[in-house]
C-alpha positions in Angstrom: -64.0 7.2 54.8 -65.0 10.7 55.9 -63.5 10.0 59.3 -60.0 10.3 57.8 -60.6 13.8 56.3 -59.2 15.4 59.4 -55.8 14.0 58.4 -55.7 16.5 55.5 -55.2 20.1 56.6 -54.5 23.3 54.7 -50.8 23.0 55.8 -50.3 19.4 54.6 -52.7 19.2 51.7 -49.9 20.0 49.2 -47.9 16.9 50.4 -50.9 14.7 50.2 -51.4 16.0 46.7 -47.8 15.3 45.8 -48.2 11.8 47.2 -51.3 11.1 45.2 -49.7 12.4 42.0 -46.5 10.4 42.5 -48.5 7.2 43.2 -50.2 7.4 39.8 -47.1 8.7 38.1 -45.2 5.6 39.2 -47.8 3.4 37.6 -47.8 5.3 34.3 -44.0 5.4 33.9 -43.6 1.8 35.0 -45.7 0.7 32.1 -43.1 2.2 29.7 -40.6 -0.5 30.6 -42.3 -3.2 32.6 -43.6 -5.1 29.5 -40.4 -5.6 27.7 -39.1 -8.5 29.8 -42.5 -10.3 29.6 -42.6 -10.4 25.8 -41.3 -14.0 25.5 -44.0 -15.3 27.9 -46.7 -13.3 26.1 -45.5 -14.6 22.7 -45.8 -18.2 24.0 -49.2 -17.8 25.6 -50.9 -15.8 22.9 -49.0 -17.3 19.9 -47.9 -13.8 18.9 -45.5 -13.1 16.1 -42.6 -10.5 16.2 -44.8 -7.8 14.7 -47.4 -8.3 17.4 -44.8 -8.0 20.1 -43.5 -4.8 18.7 -47.0 -3.3 18.8 -47.7 -4.5 22.3 -45.0 -2.1 23.3 -45.4 0.6 20.6 -49.2 0.8 20.8 -48.8 2.3 24.3 -45.9 4.5 23.3 -47.6 5.9 20.2 -50.9 7.0 21.8 -49.1 8.3 24.9 -46.6 10.4 22.9 -49.1 11.7 20.4 -51.9 12.7 22.8 -49.9 14.0 25.8 -49.9 17.6 24.7 -53.6 17.5 24.0 -54.1 15.9 27.4 -52.3 18.8 29.1 -54.5 21.3 27.3 -57.7 19.5 28.1 -56.7 19.7 31.8 -56.3 23.5 31.5 -59.7 23.8 29.9 -61.9 21.3 31.8 -59.9 20.9 35.1 -56.7 19.1 35.8 -58.1 17.0 38.6 -61.0 15.9 36.4 -58.8 14.9 33.5 -56.5 13.1 35.9 -59.3 11.0 37.3 -60.7 10.3 33.9 -57.2 9.1 32.8 -56.8 6.9 35.9 -60.2 5.2 35.2 -59.3 4.6 31.5 -55.8 3.3 32.5 -57.2 1.0 35.1 -60.0 -0.5 32.9 -57.5 -1.1 30.0 -55.0 -2.6 32.4 -57.7 -5.1 33.3 -58.5 -5.9 29.7 -54.8 -6.3 29.0 -54.4 -8.8 31.8 -57.5 -10.7 30.5 -56.4 -10.7 26.9 -56.9 -14.0 25.1 -55.1 -12.9 21.9 -52.5 -10.4 20.7 -55.1 -8.2 19.0 -57.0 -7.7 22.3 -53.7 -6.9 24.1 -52.6 -4.4 21.5 -55.9 -2.6 21.5 -55.8 -2.5 25.3 -52.3 -1.1 25.3 -53.3 1.6 22.8 -56.2 2.8 24.8 -54.1 2.6 28.0 -51.8 5.1 26.4 -54.7 7.5 26.0 -55.4 7.2 29.7 -51.7 7.9 30.4 -51.7 10.9 28.1 -54.5 12.4 30.2 -52.8 11.6 33.5 -49.2 12.4 33.0 -49.4 16.2 32.2 -52.0 16.6 35.0 -49.6 15.1 37.6 -47.0 17.8 37.0 -49.4 20.7 36.5 -51.3 19.8 39.7 -48.0 19.6 41.7 -47.0 23.0 40.2 -50.3 24.6 41.3 -50.1 23.0 44.8 -46.7 24.4 45.8 -45.4 27.9 46.1 -42.4 28.9 43.9 -40.0 28.6 46.8 -40.9 24.9 47.4 -41.6 23.9 43.9 -38.1 22.6 43.1 -38.3 20.2 46.1 -41.7 18.9 45.0 -40.8 18.6 41.4 -37.6 16.9 42.4 -39.6 14.2 44.1 -41.9 14.0 41.1 -39.0 13.6 38.7 -37.3 11.1 40.9 -40.4 8.9 41.0 -40.7 9.2 37.2 -37.1 8.1 36.6 -37.2 5.5 39.3 -40.3 3.9 37.7 -38.7 3.8 34.3 -35.5 2.2 35.6 -37.1 -0.3 37.9 -39.6 -1.5 35.3 -37.4 -4.4 34.1 -37.0 -5.7 37.7 -40.7 -5.6 38.5 -41.6 -7.1 35.1 -39.1 -9.9 35.4 -40.1 -10.8 39.0 -43.9 -10.8 38.2 -43.5 -12.7 35.0 -41.3 -15.4 36.5 -43.2 -15.8 39.8 -46.8 -14.9 39.0 -47.4 -14.7 35.3 -47.2 -11.9 32.6 -50.8 -11.0 33.4 -49.7 -9.7 36.8 -47.8 -6.8 35.2 -51.2 -5.3 34.2 -53.3 -6.4 37.2 -50.9 -4.8 39.6 -52.1 -1.4 38.2 -55.6 -1.9 39.6 -54.9 -1.4 43.4 -52.5 1.4 42.5 -55.1 3.2 40.4 -57.7 2.7 43.2 -55.4 4.2 45.7 -54.6 7.2 43.4 -58.4 7.8 42.9 -59.1 7.8 46.6 -56.2 10.0 47.5 -57.1 12.5 44.7 -60.7 12.8 45.7 -59.7 13.5 49.3 -56.6 15.7 48.9 -56.5 17.3 45.4 -58.3 20.6 44.7 -59.5 21.4 41.2 -57.4 23.9 39.1 -57.8 25.1 35.5 -56.8 28.0 33.3 -59.6 30.5 33.7 -58.2 32.8 31.0 -59.1 30.5 28.1 -62.4 29.6 26.5 -64.1 26.3 27.4 -63.9 25.2 23.8 -61.7 22.6 22.2 -59.7 23.5 19.1 -60.8 20.4 17.2 -58.9 21.4 13.9 -55.8 21.9 16.0 -56.2 18.6 17.8 -56.7 16.7 14.5 -53.6 18.3 12.8 -51.4 17.8 15.8 -52.5 14.2 16.3 -52.1 13.4 12.6 -48.6 15.0 12.4 -47.3 13.4 15.6 -48.8 10.0 14.7 -47.1 10.0 11.3 -43.7 11.0 12.7 -43.8 8.7 15.8 -45.0 5.8 13.7 -42.1 6.4 11.2 -39.6 6.4 14.1 -41.1 3.2 15.4 -41.1 1.3 12.1 -38.0 2.9 10.5 -35.7 0.0 11.3 -38.1 -2.6 10.1 -39.2 -0.8 6.9 -35.9 0.9 6.1 -35.3 4.6 6.8 -35.1 5.5 3.1 -38.2 3.4 2.1 -41.0 5.4 0.4 -43.4 4.5 3.2 -41.1 6.0 6.0 -40.2 9.0 3.9 -43.8 9.6 3.1 -44.7 9.4 6.8 -42.1 12.0 7.7 -43.1 14.4 4.9 -46.8 13.9 5.7 -46.2 14.4 9.4 -44.2 17.5 8.8 -46.9 18.9 6.6 -49.5 18.2 9.2 -47.4 20.0 11.9 -47.0 23.0 9.6 -50.8 23.0 9.1 -51.1 22.8 12.9 -49.0 25.9 13.3 -51.1 27.8 10.8 -54.3 26.8 12.5 -53.0 27.7 16.0 -51.9 31.2 15.1 -55.5 31.9 13.9 -57.4 30.0 16.6 -59.4 31.8 19.2 -58.6 29.0 21.7 -55.4 27.3 20.5 -54.4 23.9 21.8 -50.7 25.1 22.2 -50.0 28.7 22.8 -46.8 29.6 20.9 -46.2 32.4 23.3 -44.7 29.7 25.6 -41.8 29.4 23.1 -40.9 33.0 23.5 -39.2 31.9 26.7 -35.6 30.7 26.2 -35.9 28.9 29.5 -38.9 26.9 28.3 -37.3 26.1 25.0 -34.1 25.0 26.6 -35.9 22.8 29.1 -37.7 21.0 26.3 -34.5 20.5 24.4 -32.8 19.1 27.5 -35.9 16.9 28.1 -35.5 15.5 24.6 -31.8 14.8 25.1 -32.0 13.2 28.5 -34.7 10.7 27.5 -33.0 10.0 24.2 -29.9 9.0 26.2 -31.9 7.2 29.0 -34.3 5.1 26.9 -31.7 4.4 24.2 -29.2 3.2 26.8 -31.8 1.0 28.6 -32.8 -0.6 25.3 -29.2 -1.3 24.3 -28.1 -2.5 27.7 -31.1 -4.8 28.2 -30.3 -6.5 24.9 -26.6 -6.6 25.7 -27.0 -8.2 29.1 -29.4 -10.9 27.8 -28.0 -11.6 24.4 -24.3 -11.2 25.1 -23.8 -11.7 28.8 -26.5 -14.4 28.9 -28.6 -13.1 31.8 -32.2 -13.9 32.2 -34.9 -11.3 32.2 -35.0 -10.9 36.0 -31.2 -11.1 36.3 -30.8 -8.3 33.7 -33.4 -6.2 35.4 -31.7 -6.5 38.8 -28.4 -5.3 37.2 -29.9 -1.9 36.5 -30.1 -1.3 40.2 -26.9 0.8 40.4 -28.7 3.4 38.2 -32.1 2.9 40.0 -30.7 3.4 43.5 -28.7 6.4 42.6 -31.7 8.1 40.9 -33.9 7.4 44.0 -31.3 9.0 46.3 -30.1 12.0 44.3 -33.3 13.2 42.5 -35.0 14.7 45.6 -31.6 16.3 46.5 -31.4 17.8 43.0 -34.7 19.5 43.5 -33.5 21.2 46.7 -30.3 22.3 44.9 -32.4 23.8 42.1 -34.4 25.7 44.7 -31.3 27.1 46.3 -28.9 27.7 43.4 -31.2 27.7 40.3 -31.6 25.0 37.7 -28.7 25.8 35.5 -25.8 24.4 37.5 -27.4 21.1 38.4 -28.5 20.6 34.8 -25.1 21.5 33.4 -23.2 19.2 35.8 -25.7 16.4 35.2 -25.4 16.6 31.4 -21.6 16.6 31.7 -21.8 13.4 33.9 -24.3 11.9 31.5 -21.9 12.5 28.6 -19.1 10.7 30.5 -21.4 7.7 31.1 -22.3 7.6 27.4 -18.7 7.7 26.4 -17.9 4.8 28.8 -20.9 2.8 27.4 -19.5 3.4 23.9 -16.4 1.4 24.8 -18.4 -1.8 25.4 -17.3 -4.7 23.3 -18.1 -8.4 23.3 -15.5 -9.0 26.0 -17.0 -6.5 28.5 -18.3 -8.1 31.7 -20.9 -6.7 34.1 -18.2 -5.3 36.4 -17.1 -3.0 33.5 -20.7 -1.6 33.4 -21.1 -0.7 37.1 -19.3 2.7 36.9 -21.1 4.0 33.8 -24.4 2.7 35.3 -23.8 4.8 38.5 -22.8 7.8 36.4 -25.9 7.4 34.3 -28.0 7.5 37.4 -26.2 10.6 38.8 -26.6 12.4 35.4 -30.3 11.6 35.0 -31.1 12.5 38.7 -29.3 15.9 38.5 -31.0 16.8 35.2 -34.6 15.6 35.5 -35.8 17.7 38.5 -34.2 21.0 37.6 -35.3 20.6 34.0 -38.9 20.1 35.0 -38.8 22.9 37.5 -37.2 25.3 35.0 -39.9 24.5 32.4 -42.8 25.0 34.8 -41.3 28.2 36.4 -41.0 29.7 32.9 -44.7 29.9 32.4 -47.6 31.3 34.5 -49.3 28.7 36.7 -52.5 29.1 34.7 -50.6 27.5 31.7 -49.2 24.7 33.7 -51.3 22.0 31.9 -50.3 22.8 28.4 -46.7 23.5 29.4 -46.5 20.1 31.2 -48.0 18.4 28.1 -45.4 20.0 25.8 -42.6 19.0 28.2 -43.8 15.4 28.5 -44.2 15.2 24.7 -40.6 16.3 24.3 -39.6 13.5 26.7 -41.7 10.8 25.0 -40.5 11.8 21.5 -36.9 11.9 22.7 -37.2 8.4 24.1 -38.8 7.1 20.9 -36.0 8.6 18.8 -33.4 7.2 21.2 -34.7 3.6 21.0 -35.0 3.9 17.2 -31.5 5.2 16.8 -30.0 2.6 19.2 -32.0 -0.2 17.4 -30.6 0.9 14.0 -27.0 0.8 15.4 -27.4 -2.4 17.5 
């Protein structure tokens, strides 16, 4: 394989790096939505009950959302390339065990550990891209990164429906193996190591425990709130306990010699605003996808693959506009694209709110297109704004916090939509 090393030069290494990161990113984000349409087949084959099906989805979401900030910080400490490769290996191995699962318990456990691999990979992809590109080109690069992320989320139902109907539900996990292998090879050849040399090589274990406990309690409560009742003692206890753990986390971090999350990041209004927008955009995106998938199957009577295909107006628009949004951000700054995108997203949400039992698919096409335009215009400038607000040495932890805001926003969006639907 060394004979191919001449293809990677100092001038094009950054583009090889972007390709490797986007390759793995597509795999990680696809697994957020690809499983949903396969659940009926999984239920039949593994004799799973409804609770099992919920945790086949939520086991991945929970560990991913809870550990992603920690994954970003570990990349800063031990090396982003190293943590990325470790995450890919974990993700690939657990994809294999998920595809080989003979019962629901094995599948749930595989999905939970798969989320740990994703939490190591996801922040590393953005921080590696940030380090590879100079500030003048960073918007274009992050625009591609954000477009791949949104595209994978939106095309997941199509891929999942096709593989489930034509190959089998196991294929939605086995397909990750060649992708992971390609990502490892490309990373070993093209990606250089980077880390934050200004921090100690020690892990803030009390901070990790407090942050993990707090986020686990809160995300678990969001996942189970509809089933257990939002005012039930269990859910209220989880929220209170989670909040207490996060307060303890803040206390620990302000006194730690090597904090997991440096609160100095939040002195930047740009960084705070980007995280708020990240929460809002994924709240709207994941909540809409959840509602519309149910609406098209339960009300309009489409099958899993048919429903997935009907998300294509959103998917195609995201794929076309997201890279353009990155270039717009480089030229005009992130504020205008984000503002216009959020306004368009608001219009699409309003149009979706007019849906009733008599609405046909033709009535969904315009809001689907507007949804794609809004997401595409926001995702790239939002990510660029967040990463440009911090020093490149802090790219790992900043990326982890940003991705955590996205994951929690998506979880809240699905929970809120589920409560209404």
